C-alpha positions, 0 to 999 in steps of 0.5 A, spaced: 309 187 786 311 185 792 319 187 794 324 183 795 328 181 800 336 183 799 341 178 798 347 178 802 353 174 801 357 171 807 363 174 808 368 168 806 372 165 813 379 164 812 379 157 811 376 160 804 380 165 803 388 161 804 388 159 796 387 166 794 392 168 800 398 164 798 398 164 791 402 168 786 399 175 785 403 179 779 403 186 780 398 190 776 396 197 775 399 203 780 401 196 784 408 197 782 409 205 783 406 203 791 411 198 792 416 202 789 414 208 794 414 205 800 420 201 800 423 209 799 420 211 805 421 205 809 429 206 807 429 213 810 426 210 816 431 206 817 437 211 814 434 215 820 434 209 825 441 208 824 443 214 824 440 216 831 440 210 835 446 206 839 448 200 835 444 195 839 439 189 840 434 194 840 437 198 833 437 192 829 430 190 831 426 196 829 430 195 823 427 188 823 421 190 823 420 195 819 422 190 813 416 186 816 411 192 815 414 193 808 413 186 807 406 187 810 404 193 807 406 190 800 401 184 802 395 189 804 397 191 797 398 185 793 392 182 795 388 188 795 385 188 802 383 181 802 386 179 809 
């Protein structure tokens, strides 16, 4: 019996992933717990940033970037590593 060559699927292109990326993903399983943990830790860090840095544009930027980091981490959970 001849050996069969392994078959490989071509990875999806970004264009092929777009419909999945931009659809609503209802939380499942332990995802809500993960979202809460991320927000709680981000809040702790945000409070530390505000309490230990001078009120200035850099402080505002740090908070904005922290919010962006949480949103991106939430997307990673929601999309289950698709991107």
